[in-house]
N, C-alpha and C positions, 0 to 999 in steps of 0.2 A: 504494500500500500504506500503510495508515494504522493508527494505534493510538488507544486511548481518550484518552490524554493526549499533548499535543505539547510538544516542547522545541525549543530552538535548536541550531544546530550547535556552539555554544560548550560545550554540555553533554556533547558526545561526548568521551570521553577522548582526550588527546593522546599519541601514541606517545612513549616515552622516547627521549632522546638528541638532541633538537632544539637547535640552536645559534642564537644571534642572527644575523640576516641570512641565514645559510645554511640554516637549518631542518634537515631530514634529508638534505640533499644529500650530505654526506660519507659517512654509512653506506650510502646508496644507490649511491654511486660505488665505495666500497671493497669492499663485499660485499653487493650488493642482495638476493641470494637468502637469505642469513642474516637480513637485516633483515626481509624479507617473512615468513620462517618464524617469526620472533620475535613476529609479530603474530597468529599463528593462534589464540591463546588468547582473543582478544576475540570475544565471541559474535556481534555483528552488524556493527559498524563502529568505526573508529578514525580520529582525525585525523592527517594526515601533512602536514608543511610542506615545500614545494618552493620554496626561496628565500622570497620574501615571500608566496607563494600557499599557502593552506591547502586541502587536498583531503581528502575522506572516502574512506578505503579500505574497501570492502565486504568483509566476511569471511564472510558467510552465503550459502549456495548459493541459497536461495529469493529473497533480496533481489537477488542477482546476476542471476538469471534475470529478475526483475521489471524491473530496469534495462535489460537487453538487449532485452526484448520491447517495452517502452514507449519506442520510439525517437523519438517526437515530443517527449516530455518530456525524455528523456535522450539528447541528440543527440551525434553524433560531434564531438569537440572536446577541448580540453586540450592540454598540451605535447607529447604523443606525436604527435597528428595535425597540430599546427602544423608540426612538423619534417618529417613525411612529406609533407605538402602542398607543401613546398618542392621536392620531387622529382617527385611524380606528379600534382600539381594536384588537381582535384576529380574524380578517378576514382571508380569504384563503391565502393571500400573507404574512401574519405575524405570524400566529398561530404556536405554537410549534408542534413538531412531533406527540405527542399523540393525538392531535385534527385534524391533517391534513387529514388523509385518509377518515374519515367520511365526513368532509367538502367537500373534492374533489368529492366524489361520489354524494353528494347532489347538487353541483354546475355544474357538468359536463353536465347534460341535457340542461342547459341554453346555451351551446356553441355547441350543436349538429349541424352537417352540414345543416340539414333542416332548423333550425332556422337561421343559418348564411346566408343562401340564402335570407331570408327576411330582415335581417339586412343590407345586401349589397345593396338592393334596396333603403333602407333608406339613406345609406351613399351617394349613387349617387345623390338622390334628394337634400339632405342637402348641398352637395358640390356644385352642380350647382346653388342652390339658393344663397349661400354665394358668389360664384364667380360672379354671375349675379348682385350683389348689388354694385359692384365697378364701377369706371368710368375711362375713358381713361386719362392717365397722372397722375393718383393718385399715391402718395407716400404711400405705404401700410405699416402699422404697422403689420408685418407678423404674429408674434406670437399672438397678440391680435385677429386678424382675424381668425387664425387657432383655437384658443381657442373657439371663437364663433361658428365656424363650428363644431368642435368635441363636444361641449356642446349640440348643437341642435341635432346632431346625437345620442349622448349618451342618452339624455332625451327621444327621441322617441323610441330607441331600448330598453331602460331599463323600461321606464314608459309609453310608448305608447302615448306620448304627450309632450307638452312643459310646463315649469313652467310659471307663470305670469311674465311679463317683469321685475318688480321690484325684485321679488324673484330670478330670473335668474341673474340679475345684481349683487345682493348681494352674491349669491352663487359663482359667478365668482371671485368677489373681495375677498371673504373669502378664496377661494381655493388658490389664488395667495399669500395671506398673510401667510397661513399655510405652503404651499410648499416651499416658499422662505426662511422660517425660519428653515427648517429641518436641513440643513447642518451646519449652524452656531450653532444651539443648540446641534448638535451632537459633535462638537468640543469644546464646552464650558464646563468647569468643573461643576459638579452638584451644588456646592454651589453658583456659579455665575448664573446658570440657574434659581435659585429660587428667585433672587433679583427682587423686584416689579418695574422693569423698564418700560417705556412707550412701548417699543417693546414687552415685555412679556405680558403686558396688551392687546395690539392689537392682539397678537397671541392667548391668552386665549379666548378673545371675539369672534374672527373669528372661532376658533375651536368649541366653544359652539354653535354658530349660525348654522354652517354647519351641525353639528350633529343633531340639532333640526329640520332643514329642511328635512333631510333624514328620521329621525324618524317619522315625521308627514306623509310623503309620504307612508312609510311602514305601519303605523297604518291604514291609509285609505284603502290601498290595502288589508290588512289582513281582513278587514271588508267587502270586496267586493268579492263575490265568482266567479265573471266573469273571464274567461280566456281572457286576453287582448292580447295574442300572443306576449308578450314582455318578456324580461329577468326576470323582477321581478315576473311575473306570474309563470314562470318556477321555480324560487327559492321557491315561496310559495307552489307550488304543489309538489315539489320534495320529494320523499320517499326513505329512505335508508333501504332496506330490509335486509342488513347485520348487522344492528345495534344490538349489544349485550345487550345494556342497555335500549332498547325500546325508545331511543331518535331518532325516525325515521324521524322526520321533523326538520327543522331549527326553533329554538325559536325566539321570537321577537327580542331579543338582537343580536342573530346571524344573523338574516335577516338584521338588521340595519348595522352591521359590514360588511356583504358581499356587501350590496347595496352601502355603502360608499366606500368600496374598489374598486368596479367596476366603480363607478361614478368618483372618482379621477383618476383612471387609464385610463378610456375611454376618459377623457377630456385632462389631462395634458400631459402625455407622448406621446400620439399619435399626439397631436398638435405640440409638440416640434420636433418630427420626421418629420412631414410635413414641418415645417418651415425650418429645415435644408435641406430637399430635394429640396425645392424651391430655397434656397440660392445657393446650389451647382449647380443646373441647370442654374440659372441666371449667375453664374460666369464661366460657361462652355458653351459658345454659341453653339458649335457644338452638344453637347448632347441635348441642348434645341431644336435645329432645328430638330433633329431626333425624339425627343418626339412629337413635333408638327406633324411631318409626320405620326408617328404611330397613334396618336390620330385621325387625319383626316381620315386615312384609316379604323381604327377599329370602331370608333363611327359613321362616316358618317353623322354627324349632330344630332345624337340622344343623349339622356341623358346617362351618364355612368351607367351601371348596372351590375349585377352578370354575365350575359351571355357574357359580353365583357372580363372578367378576363383572360380566357385562351389565348387571343391574345395580351394582354398588356405586352409583354415580356420585352421591354426596361423599362417601368414604374416599373415593378417588380424588375428589376436589379438595378435601381436607388434607390429604397427603401432599398433593401438588402445592397447596398454599403453605403448608408446613415447610416444605423444601425451599420455598421462596424466602420465607422469613428466617429460617435456620438451616441454610445449606451446610451439610456436614463438612465438606471441604470449602471452608469460607475464604481461604487464601491459598494460592498456588504460585509456583515459580516456574519460569522457563529460562533457558540459557540460549543465547544467540550463537549459532554455529559458524557464522561467517559474516563478511561485510553485508549489511542489510540496511533497509530504510523503512521507517514506520511513521506515517503521517508527517513526512518531511524531516524527520530526525534521523541522522546517520548513526547507525549502530555498529559496534565493533564485535568481533568474535570474543566470546566470553562475557559479554554484558548480560546482566540479570534483569528479567522482567517479572513483575508481580501482577497477578490477576486476582480479582476478588469478586466472586459471585455475590457475596454479602453486600458489597458496595453497589454493584449493578442492580441487584434485586430491590434496593431501597432508594433508588433515584426517583424523586417526585415527578420528573418529566417522563418517566416510563410507567409508573404505577401511581394511580390516584390514591392519596392517603396511604403511602407505602408502608407505614409501620402498623397498620390495622390488619388484623386477621380477618380475611374476607374470602371464604371459599367460593362465594358467588361471583367473584371476578372472573372465574373460569367457566361460568355457566354457558356462555355463548361464544367463547373464544378458546383457542388452543394456545399454549405457551409459545411465545416467539423464540425462534432459535438463536437470536442474538441477545435478547434481554432476559432470557430465562435459561440459566446454564448450571444447574446443580450437578449435572453429570459431565460437564465439559462439552466438547463439540469436536467434529471432525473424526479422523481415523483413531484418535486417542480417546474418543468418548468412552465412558465407562461401559465395559462389556456386560456388566451385571446390572444395568439399569432396570430392565424388565424383571429380573430376579428380585431386586430390592423393592421395587414398586409393588409387585404382586404380594410379597411377604408382608409389607407394611399395610396394605389394604385389607388383607385377610386377617391379620392380627388385630388391627383396629376394630374390625367387625366382630371378631370373637370376644374381645373385651367388652365392647358396648352391648353385645347381646346379653351379657350376664350382669353388668355392673353400671351403676351411676357413679361418677367420680366428682368429688368436690375438693377445692383447694384446702390446704391446711394453713391457716393464717391469712392475713390480709395483704401481706407484702408481695409484690410481683417477684417471680423467680427469675434470676439473672443467669445467663450462660456462664459456665466455667470455660474460659477460652483456652483451648489446647490446639493441637493440629485440627481438631474438629470443634464444633460449638457444643461442648459437653453439657449434659444435663445431670451430672453427678450431684446427689443430694436432694433431688426433686422428690417430694412426698405428696401423695394425694390420698384422700379418704374414700373408702369403698362403701356403697350401699347396694345391697343385692336387689336385682329386679326379678321378683318371683314370677311375674307373668311370662317372662321370656327365657327363663332359665334353661340352658342346654346342659345335658348331663351325658356321662359316658355311656348311658344306656341307649342313646339315640343312635340309630344306624346311619352311617355316612351315606350321603346321596350316591347314586350310581354314577361313576365317572364316565364322561364321554370321551370320544377319541379326538375331539376338536382341540386345536391349539388354544392356549390362553390368549385372549385378545389384548392388544396394547392397552395399558392403563393411561389415564389422563396424565399428561406431562412427559410421556415418553416420546421417543422419536426414532428415526432410523439409526442403525448401528446400536451398539449397546456397550468407573470401577468403584465399587463402593469404598475403596481405600483412599486413594488420592489420584487426582486427575492431571 
């Protein structure tokens, strides 16, 4: 994307508040969302300093899409991906451009609509089982319960079964330790990151245990020729007929990277989206009332399943609006791979660009009353591919977007079929800003809805052979981890 006259990055305005050596690290650590919101008035881009490194934060939706789509020039890179690669290596969501196309071809069959239909049945059963384990009057630790739900669903869809209880507990704890450390490590200078602090030791130990857990699962599956009809079986069996160097299958290390990528993505970011969706419905009683009515009509006492998705219109709009207000990947980085130009600004190889769906989604020129939760804004319109980017765009768009949307819609439906939720206290709940907009610490009170209670005695609806239809907010292509 070019302009008539070109300038250097030095001509781009510098965001206020930069300090010597630290740059904007302090405001980003203290209140990163307020800092990002303060930059919404810049029309196209603004310079931000992360320690000694200067990055360009893109504020314009058209420029943001241009960067997403031109992934050869604007490759995965920068401080966010440096930290995530410490954990998941060069998986599909983090690998550089030269590795991506082959990995995408090998991973795509795992997310085929026919497989998604089976995954959706799992999502419905797991969601109902989790919601059925609660009791009337309980104050719910929402994020922890959603992590339990998505972990169970992810384990079954990925590995066709559950981990032993102790292994699952440890995997959850290790995931929380690793994910919560990403953002702070991203903002910490390299020298300080290497100091042997207790936090670093906990991070290193959790990272090693999590990798060992996934590696053991992958090794066992590689030795088992049976097709378990799960995501890992699809990854093991995938063949890339276009491979030029005869690397037609994923290697053991690549399998481990992909499995860890989808494991973390399937658990953490979907759980956070669900937690925010439940909070938003709990704080908007009329929307919750209408969700109850939709659930009663569509399910009619049955377990939620793939055949219900076409009629869960309001649930889909709630999820779409939740992703607008609280996109899990609220900030992303890209690295310029060679001499380039963006809106008249000359870029050099190695320059860092920052993209923020959170900023784009809250621009008042794009969304009327942008901070208001309003699922009805999607009633007669589909999300614009430039101004609505919770899953990124282009060839690097999240491969699991349909997976995540389907799980979130069915889980939201399963919870609202059984329960009415109300806030605990009068204070608004604020995100805990990490690599994602975390909902850790969110609590809601449950009140049982006797009239629509679903129980384990209900027979699941007969599955159809039709693929799951696209959910509201999805688009062509299809990572729940980082984009």
